[in-house]
VOGU-3710 file (C-alpha; in Angstrom, 3 decimals, decimal comma):
1> mkdiknisrs> -41,221/19,192/80,855  -41,505/15,609/78,981  -41,960/12,589/80,894  -38,853/10,210/80,145  -39,651/7,612/81,440  -40,987/4,854/79,342  -38,555/6,097/76,434  -37,835/2,777/75,399  -34,160/2,548/73,539  -34,110/0,885/69,405
11> raqessaaie> -32,115/-2,257/69,720  -29,784/0,289/67,361  -28,665/1,854/70,052  -28,426/-1,249/72,221  -26,508/-2,637/69,882  -24,437/0,794/69,718  -23,940/0,970/72,880  -22,734/-2,447/73,352  -19,719/-1,984/70,263  -18,931/0,941/72,837
21> rlyitmrhlf> -18,350/-1,049/76,227  -16,972/-3,902/74,252  -14,233/-1,342/72,845  -13,188/0,670/76,051  -13,505/-2,618/77,319  -10,900/-3,916/75,219  -8,476/-1,464/75,715  -8,800/-1,325/79,534  -7,721/-5,093/79,458  -5,388/-4,384/77,457
31> nrgfykpmgv> -4,108/-1,561/80,031  -4,329/-4,233/82,639  -2,273/-6,750/81,288  -4,244/-9,562/81,794  -8,186/-11,448/82,388  -9,915/-14,452/82,952  -12,691/-13,643/80,192  -14,650/-16,522/81,922  -14,422/-14,628/85,274  -15,274/-11,420/86,568
41> sgetlreall> -12,528/-8,911/84,957  -14,333/-11,089/81,692  -18,194/-10,538/82,615  -18,103/-7,029/80,658  -17,331/-8,572/77,380  -19,152/-11,186/77,386  -22,587/-9,674/78,567  -21,376/-7,069/75,520  -21,185/-9,386/73,009  -24,283/-10,898/74,407
51> slrpeiygsi> -26,232/-7,919/73,985  -24,863/-6,992/70,932  -25,939/-10,531/69,249  -23,145/-10,047/66,349  -24,821/-11,907/62,832  -22,125/-13,677/62,306  -21,740/-15,553/65,965  -25,327/-16,812/64,852  -27,249/-18,426/67,987  -24,865/-17,124/70,669
61> aeekvelngl> -27,633/-15,851/72,565  -28,968/-19,238/72,532  -28,598/-22,935/73,977  -27,767/-24,622/71,833  -23,943/-24,722/69,842  -23,590/-22,022/66,879  -22,005/-24,550/64,700  -20,637/-21,984/61,134  -19,795/-18,605/63,752  -17,689/-21,493/65,346
71> lyvierlpig> -16,624/-22,360/61,600  -15,370/-18,755/60,871  -13,784/-18,067/64,437  -11,387/-21,304/63,891  -10,346/-20,291/61,148  -9,044/-17,455/61,825  -7,459/-18,557/65,123  -4,143/-21,179/65,236  -4,798/-24,569/64,905  -4,484/-26,512/68,848
81> ieecryinlt> -6,141/-23,294/70,379  -8,946/-25,054/72,048  -6,332/-27,214/73,683  -4,615/-23,883/75,550  -5,312/-22,478/78,885  -3,355/-19,223/78,507  -2,775/-17,229/75,557  -0,414/-14,565/75,127  -0,582/-12,105/73,026  3,121/-10,549/71,990
91> sdegysnshf> 4,916/-8,560/70,306  7,021/-9,583/67,476  9,664/-10,762/70,509  12,075/-13,171/68,902  10,359/-16,711/68,532  10,617/-16,558/64,216  14,787/-17,763/65,618  13,654/-20,286/67,741  13,055/-24,162/67,780  9,241/-23,006/68,067
101> kaivppkrrr> 7,485/-24,037/64,651  4,877/-20,461/63,544  1,660/-21,685/63,287  -0,791/-19,409/61,059  -4,129/-19,454/60,727  -5,895/-20,373/57,321  -7,570/-17,044/57,225  -5,289/-14,620/59,041  -2,074/-14,209/58,540  -0,461/-13,900/62,130
111> ncyriddeqm> 2,099/-15,601/63,356  1,324/-18,062/66,515  3,142/-20,048/68,404  2,823/-23,254/70,611  4,876/-22,794/73,676  3,840/-26,012/75,593  0,821/-27,861/76,225  -1,084/-25,328/77,907  0,141/-21,966/76,204  -0,001/-20,107/72,673
121> nveitrgrsd> 1,737/-16,681/71,783  -0,089/-15,377/68,943  1,836/-12,641/67,875  0,000/-8,702/66,989  2,051/-6,954/64,055  -1,147/-5,125/62,809  -2,231/-2,601/65,622  -5,136/-2,641/68,100  -7,943/-3,958/65,349  -6,669/-7,506/65,283
131> iydilthltf> -6,261/-7,088/69,053  -10,224/-6,622/69,060  -10,242/-9,507/66,164  -8,756/-12,033/68,938  -10,524/-11,098/71,765  -13,892/-11,128/70,356  -13,297/-14,628/68,664  -12,012/-15,780/72,108  -14,700/-14,357/73,653  -16,843/-16,196/71,526
141> ifieshkikd> -15,386/-19,716/71,544  -15,072/-19,629/75,354  -19,155/-18,534/75,671  -19,420/-21,926/73,606  -16,978/-24,288/75,614  -19,650/-22,822/78,343  -23,108/-24,076/76,822  -20,845/-27,230/75,640  -19,999/-27,862/79,765  -23,323/-26,547/81,044
151> rvliddegav> -25,103/-29,966/78,261  -22,884/-32,550/79,579  -21,469/-31,556/83,499  -24,323/-33,291/85,627  -23,077/-32,339/89,033  -20,255/-30,469/90,735  -18,143/-33,219/91,261  -17,438/-33,222/87,845  -19,847/-36,461/87,137  -20,669/-36,490/82,850
161> srdwqklela> -23,183/-37,515/80,365  -23,096/-40,208/78,915  -23,144/-38,280/75,298  -19,547/-37,156/76,950  -17,826/-40,258/77,452  -18,628/-41,462/74,071  -17,193/-38,466/72,488  -13,942/-38,591/74,693  -13,611/-42,153/73,825  -13,458/-41,576/70,023
171> vkqtkklsli> -11,235/-38,455/70,385  -8,609/-40,173/72,220  -8,441/-42,787/69,268  -5,116/-42,338/68,045  -6,128/-43,941/64,794  -9,099/-42,455/61,901  -12,411/-43,051/62,644  -14,274/-45,588/60,420  -17,178/-44,446/59,281  -19,375/-45,916/61,732
181> drekaishaa> -17,367/-45,041/64,818  -17,403/-41,524/62,867  -21,379/-41,532/62,907  -21,288/-42,508/66,208  -19,289/-39,619/67,081  -21,419/-37,720/65,208  -24,650/-38,463/67,181  -22,881/-38,134/70,182  -21,763/-34,729/69,592  -25,146/-33,613/68,063
191> nvlgrtfaev> -26,817/-34,370/72,056  -23,520/-32,423/73,303  -24,731/-29,609/71,259  -27,837/-28,986/70,784  -27,906/-29,830/67,095  -29,453/-32,307/64,727  -27,197/-35,188/63,186  -27,681/-33,725/60,243  -26,997/-30,877/61,175  -23,070/-31,762/62,583
201> qdiyddfata> -22,848/-34,291/59,243  -22,577/-31,450/57,249  -19,881/-29,197/58,250  -18,029/-31,197/59,630  -15,538/-32,073/57,151  -14,963/-28,244/56,789  -13,164/-28,108/60,454  -11,045/-31,347/58,939  -7,257/-30,952/58,064  -5,475/-33,240/56,028
211> dapdrflhvi> -3,551/-34,027/59,802  -6,579/-34,104/61,471  -9,389/-35,352/59,210  -11,900/-35,220/62,896  -10,299/-32,108/64,026  -14,045/-31,419/64,327  -14,901/-33,209/67,394  -11,404/-32,489/69,051  -12,405/-28,789/68,769  -16,082/-29,726/70,307
221> ywlgklaiee> -14,306/-32,130/73,235  -10,990/-29,807/74,517  -13,843/-26,059/74,731  -15,793/-28,316/76,629  -13,171/-29,713/78,980  -11,257/-26,546/79,216  -14,914/-25,221/80,748  -15,628/-28,736/82,588  -11,960/-27,664/84,597  -13,169/-23,941/85,144
231> vvdnnkrtit> -15,823/-25,331/86,773  -15,219/-28,251/88,662  -11,340/-27,336/89,763  -11,928/-23,465/89,331  -9,054/-23,486/87,073  -9,843/-20,612/84,311  -8,171/-19,739/81,381  -5,990/-16,559/80,937  -5,782/-14,210/78,364  -2,305/-12,082/79,075
241> fspilrerlg> -0,876/-9,466/76,820  3,108/-9,251/76,868  4,987/-6,049/78,277  6,438/-5,119/75,119  3,238/-5,461/73,049  1,620/-2,900/75,850  5,100/-0,529/74,982  5,417/-1,122/71,727  1,538/-0,819/70,191  0,429/2,669/68,836
251> hhiygdiwat> 4,012/3,899/68,314  3,901/2,908/64,392  7,187/1,210/64,931  6,180/-1,955/62,245  4,553/0,472/59,905  7,761/2,660/60,427  9,797/-0,351/59,213  7,574/-0,854/56,799  7,436/1,715/55,020  10,866/3,036/55,130
261> tikevllend> 12,097/-0,324/53,423  9,604/0,557/50,565  11,203/4,238/50,601  15,150/2,729/50,523  14,185/0,528/47,323  12,803/3,459/45,257  15,236/5,166/45,817  18,146/2,739/45,332  16,079/1,848/41,677  16,253/6,148/40,982
271> lierpihiis> 12,326/6,048/41,681  11,751/7,685/44,505  11,382/11,051/42,754  9,258/10,375/39,976  5,110/10,504/40,093  3,859/7,936/42,489  0,595/6,028/42,661  -0,493/3,758/45,950  -3,154/1,378/45,067  -3,898/-1,225/48,610
281> anmhsvmnsl> -5,177/-4,503/46,805  -4,484/-7,679/46,914  -1,231/-9,067/44,857  -2,752/-10,700/41,541  -5,266/-8,314/39,818  -2,659/-5,437/39,214  -0,109/-8,089/37,986  -2,273/-9,797/36,133  -3,861/-6,627/34,608  -0,741/-5,517/33,379
291> faepvlgkky> 0,795/-9,155/32,053  -1,629/-12,010/31,826  -2,909/-10,418/28,663  1,092/-10,435/26,772  2,085/-13,919/28,122  -1,469/-16,097/28,105  -3,430/-13,566/25,095  -2,722/-15,811/21,906  -3,677/-18,697/24,471  -7,304/-16,724/25,808
301> kntpefqife> -8,333/-15,569/22,354  -11,622/-16,933/21,563  -12,693/-17,161/25,434  -14,934/-14,903/27,425  -13,309/-11,478/28,346  -12,231/-12,402/32,281  -12,235/-16,192/31,775  -8,061/-15,857/32,085  -8,244/-14,182/35,426  -10,600/-16,581/36,756
311> dlsssankel> -8,347/-19,124/35,476  -5,376/-16,945/37,343  -7,354/-17,150/40,643  -7,267/-20,666/40,713  -5,340/-22,504/42,906  -4,793/-25,929/40,653  -2,918/-23,185/38,072  0,447/-22,351/40,055  2,192/-22,385/37,005  0,245/-19,842/34,784
321> rkkveefalt> 0,661/-17,703/37,524  4,029/-18,271/37,887  4,458/-17,702/34,368  3,020/-14,033/34,527  5,173/-13,287/37,168  8,130/-13,790/36,133  7,257/-12,288/33,304  6,483/-9,735/35,357  10,028/-8,815/37,030  11,547/-8,866/33,718
331> qgmislpdts> 9,251/-5,733/33,076  9,846/-3,786/35,938  7,904/-5,293/38,160  9,930/-5,521/41,959  8,196/-7,699/44,223  9,131/-7,085/48,387  7,517/-9,746/50,427  7,007/-8,532/53,607  9,736/-9,158/56,280  8,497/-6,180/58,762
341> gtnidvqifd> 5,788/-7,911/60,996  3,253/-6,319/59,060  1,897/-8,923/57,331  1,586/-6,821/54,142  3,764/-7,602/50,898  4,626/-4,766/48,387  5,020/-4,630/44,348  6,501/-1,848/42,567  6,051/-1,291/39,607  8,166/1,251/37,039
351> takidfkkti> 5,617/1,895/33,775  8,819/3,074/32,127  9,937/-0,551/31,615  5,979/-1,752/30,038  5,659/-2,507/27,016  2,199/-1,056/26,708  1,271/-2,372/23,096  1,456/-5,725/24,102  -0,986/-5,307/27,091  -4,652/-3,952/27,152
361> fadaklakek> -3,877/-0,569/28,024  -2,246/0,133/24,708  -3,660/3,511/24,757  -1,516/4,811/27,612  -1,028/8,356/27,532  1,481/8,367/30,001  4,065/11,518/30,816  7,548/12,045/30,179  7,947/11,706/33,590  6,322/7,771/33,463
371> pviivmdyaf> 4,503/7,218/36,811  5,525/4,727/39,921  2,813/2,258/41,352  2,920/1,032/44,681  0,606/-1,749/45,258  0,407/-3,144/49,307  -1,769/-6,247/50,047  -4,473/-5,268/52,455  -3,703/-3,945/55,483  -5,835/-4,377/58,791
381> geqafetide> -8,242/-2,344/60,506  -6,719/0,416/62,584  -2,862/-0,562/60,680  -4,174/1,380/57,304  -3,270/4,413/58,978  -0,639/3,052/60,240  1,098/2,283/56,744  -0,417/4,962/55,105  0,210/7,542/57,316  4,147/6,194/57,138
391> llkpykvekk> 4,387/5,898/53,865  3,287/9,026/52,866  5,875/11,379/55,612  9,123/12,719/53,641  12,365/10,233/52,866  14,975/11,169/55,480  18,096/10,648/53,126  19,998/12,296/56,160  19,475/14,395/59,467  18,337/17,762/57,470
401> nkiflnvesv> 17,845/16,427/53,769  14,174/14,637/53,107  12,651/13,376/49,888  9,003/14,671/49,957  7,463/11,909/47,806  5,503/13,062/44,286  2,366/10,883/45,618  -0,629/11,937/42,719  -3,111/9,189/43,783  -4,214/6,929/46,459
411> simgkagile> -6,166/3,676/46,021  -8,103/2,002/47,626  -9,856/-1,039/46,282  -11,494/-3,908/48,939  -13,833/-6,579/50,084  -16,689/-5,493/52,692  -20,467/-5,523/53,385  -23,097/-5,148/51,563  -25,884/-3,212/52,831  -28,557/-4,469/49,927
421> ggkgdimipc> -26,940/-6,732/46,889  -25,296/-9,805/47,368  -21,885/-11,502/47,464  -19,806/-9,636/44,202  -21,477/-6,658/43,345  -19,580/-3,091/44,121  -19,944/-0,381/46,178  -18,282/3,018/45,573  -18,013/4,835/48,339  -18,689/9,196/48,609
431> ahvnegtadn> -17,295/8,793/52,431  -16,120/6,597/55,368  -18,032/7,136/59,243  -16,596/5,850/62,014  -18,937/3,220/63,392  -19,297/4,478/67,155  -17,642/8,328/66,743  -19,358/10,911/64,944  -15,653/11,078/62,889  -16,824/11,440/59,124
441> ypfeneltke> -14,123/11,572/56,176  -16,443/12,935/53,171  -14,094/12,807/49,471  -13,832/13,232/46,321  -13,858/9,802/44,989  -12,266/9,660/41,100  -14,313/6,432/40,050  -18,073/6,731/39,978  -20,984/4,457/39,347  -21,406/5,131/36,739
451> mfegngipvf> -17,926/3,721/35,594  -18,975/0,666/36,708  -22,174/0,358/35,121  -23,243/-1,541/31,625  -20,806/-4,868/33,033  -23,847/-7,455/34,498  -23,154/-6,641/37,817  -25,396/-4,029/40,036  -23,351/-0,854/41,998  -24,794/1,362/44,340
461> agpmitvlgt> -23,037/4,203/45,526  -23,024/6,520/48,896  -21,729/5,999/52,200  -19,708/3,477/53,733  -19,022/2,950/57,946  -15,499/2,079/59,348  -16,725/-0,420/61,622  -14,660/-1,608/64,734  -14,436/-4,974/63,615  -17,040/-7,215/60,465
471> slqnrdllkf> -17,164/-9,650/63,541  -19,507/-7,504/66,012  -22,501/-6,055/63,626  -25,548/-7,191/64,032  -28,697/-6,739/61,632  -30,573/-3,460/64,164  -27,435/-1,781/64,036  -26,593/-2,707/60,044  -30,820/-1,625/58,906  -30,164/1,397/60,914
481> fhestwqaig> -27,558/2,418/59,320  -28,813/1,576/56,214  -32,444/3,232/56,681  -31,523/6,344/58,588  -30,710/9,340/57,026  -27,054/7,859/57,248  -27,851/6,017/54,153  -25,120/3,288/54,099  -24,520/1,242/51,806  -21,627/-0,813/53,279
491> lemegayyqk> -19,250/-1,930/55,776  -15,076/-2,448/56,431  -12,797/-2,403/58,406  -9,763/0,282/56,848  -11,118/2,389/54,642  -11,510/6,153/57,567  -8,242/5,267/58,476  -6,990/5,094/54,890  -8,737/8,601/54,577  -7,546/10,133/58,127
501> aiqsaskirk> -4,114/9,721/56,590  -4,451/10,474/53,104  -6,163/14,189/54,540  -3,518/15,012/57,368  -0,959/13,945/55,039  -2,227/16,332/52,431  -4,463/19,468/54,347  -2,499/19,695/57,318  1,091/18,575/57,612  1,689/19,415/53,510
511> sinpnvkvry> 4,272/15,823/53,210  2,472/15,134/49,871  0,330/17,012/47,301  -2,545/18,954/48,782  -4,563/17,464/45,905  -3,765/14,111/45,564  -5,967/11,775/44,049  -8,361/9,211/45,870  -10,244/6,365/44,665  -12,151/4,288/47,040
521> ayyasdnple> -14,172/0,601/45,376  -15,130/-2,517/47,020  -16,569/-5,484/46,296  -19,393/-7,542/48,327  -18,154/-10,483/49,768  -21,105/-10,759/51,975  -24,622/-9,464/52,683  -24,574/-9,729/56,538  -28,793/-8,261/56,448  -29,359/-12,084/54,925
531> tgstlasggl> -29,235/-15,109/56,575  -27,438/-17,291/55,210  -24,625/-14,576/52,723  -22,826/-13,580/56,396  -19,408/-13,835/56,496  -19,534/-17,047/58,075  -21,476/-18,427/55,449  -18,070/-19,168/53,138  -16,626/-17,413/50,452  -16,664/-15,442/47,071
541> gttgvkptyl> -15,204/-18,287/45,345  -15,311/-17,098/41,369  -17,564/-14,498/42,114  -14,955/-12,411/43,241  -13,215/-12,482/40,168  -14,874/-10,270/38,202  -15,572/-6,800/40,382  -12,014/-7,195/41,361  -10,565/-6,758/38,130  -13,145/-4,353/36,542
551> itikileqif> -11,965/-2,131/39,675  -8,231/-3,046/39,121  -8,210/-2,021/35,200  -10,638/0,941/35,861  -8,009/2,284/38,538  -5,317/1,573/36,140  -6,629/2,952/33,237  -7,548/6,498/35,282  -3,616/6,469/35,834  -2,432/5,514/32,469
561> nvk> -5,232/8,205/30,994  -6,785/5,398/29,083  -9,916/6,941/27,744
//
């Protein structure tokens, strides 16, 4: 027998095991109902995250505080959460009808409510992936808060360093800091964080809001203050899961309400028995691809090909967007802002009402029965299964009477991390592999690499990894997926869940056409293998406009049989 004592595990294997530990631990803590992130109950979660050292959390395992990772996380959590000792994850439990004002994080659509000075409630209506996302982010900021504590706490009695005292004075000022006072505070903060003055100055304004220009200092102070109190007063921060959330999760309650609303609208408008094409995308690219030309075409006659879409994507051009939307509503578009709690808005397009001769799809060859397009906003992780699974079910009009939807295609367009290439490149998958399991979903993609070539954008084809959370990936694991026989081209969070729902509806339940066409295409939001190109390095800007519209137009050309 071979001597197996000296076989060492690779970093990729260690990382894979750490992700599995995180996943199992989070599910266990959820079932338990509460835990203290920096206490004994949170230890496994902390150790797994430090063992994994995700790329997005940068220097999490070092003594210095990670600034880019902190900014990434703070933008995805509600303003003020750093001040709260009690964080309560709830279902939709009626807070929207109370005096509490909803706080929506800038980069994540979730409703949060500040109950009092010490408690923040975070609504979970997007499934388990939302919980994994929040718990990993909170674990990260609590680890960082203890780094601050280690640098400023002088003894067990609570004595603190001079830098901390000066930082506290700056934070407690009620008026906006003058340039001199601000730079003094940055100097003290840099010492507290183990960072240079220049590093802190560079990121300072990225934390600012209109109401709080010095928010960076505020965040650092409160993270450190609560960490100090955890050690000196044994006053531990606590995360709880409400009983209603624990009871409802996994029962597709929000997905069912969401899908039923769509089917009711289809029935009311005599669209439910027409050929249906579902597209998961954003709320502007399909509408703009169809109607920007009829509304704004003359104005953009001699401009570059995608200039019209770049201008429509600019936050400064609200009036232009409004014109296109108003025209779309006269041409068969029905807008369904979400009221179910899924945070997934929907648009329905009745192509029988569109004058195609004025659009960029003048060569459309539609059958006698004109198709209906349902565009749904991006789902979040496991929520993709819940929503598509419910949408593909037959609609029950009465107890015995069911209407089966005539779904001809499901198209998924999204942002993803790329493993070769850079931001804005396009990926065409042939399979989705679920990270941490042996689950894999090969499919015949109606979109091909060749369709996108010759447009000045690099295109890659191959399998893609559906990950537990984009914030849980590290270089070693990603290199393994890319360089081993998996030959993965990228990572995203929803693909396997969409395909699982489509396959069960078409191949097993027979609730939709067994030969339903599927289309998957992604554009790169980041390259997590490149330092400086991770998600924490900032958004795409206008780089994402061309690939977004190129993918959208190719999907619509197939639906409209444009050769």
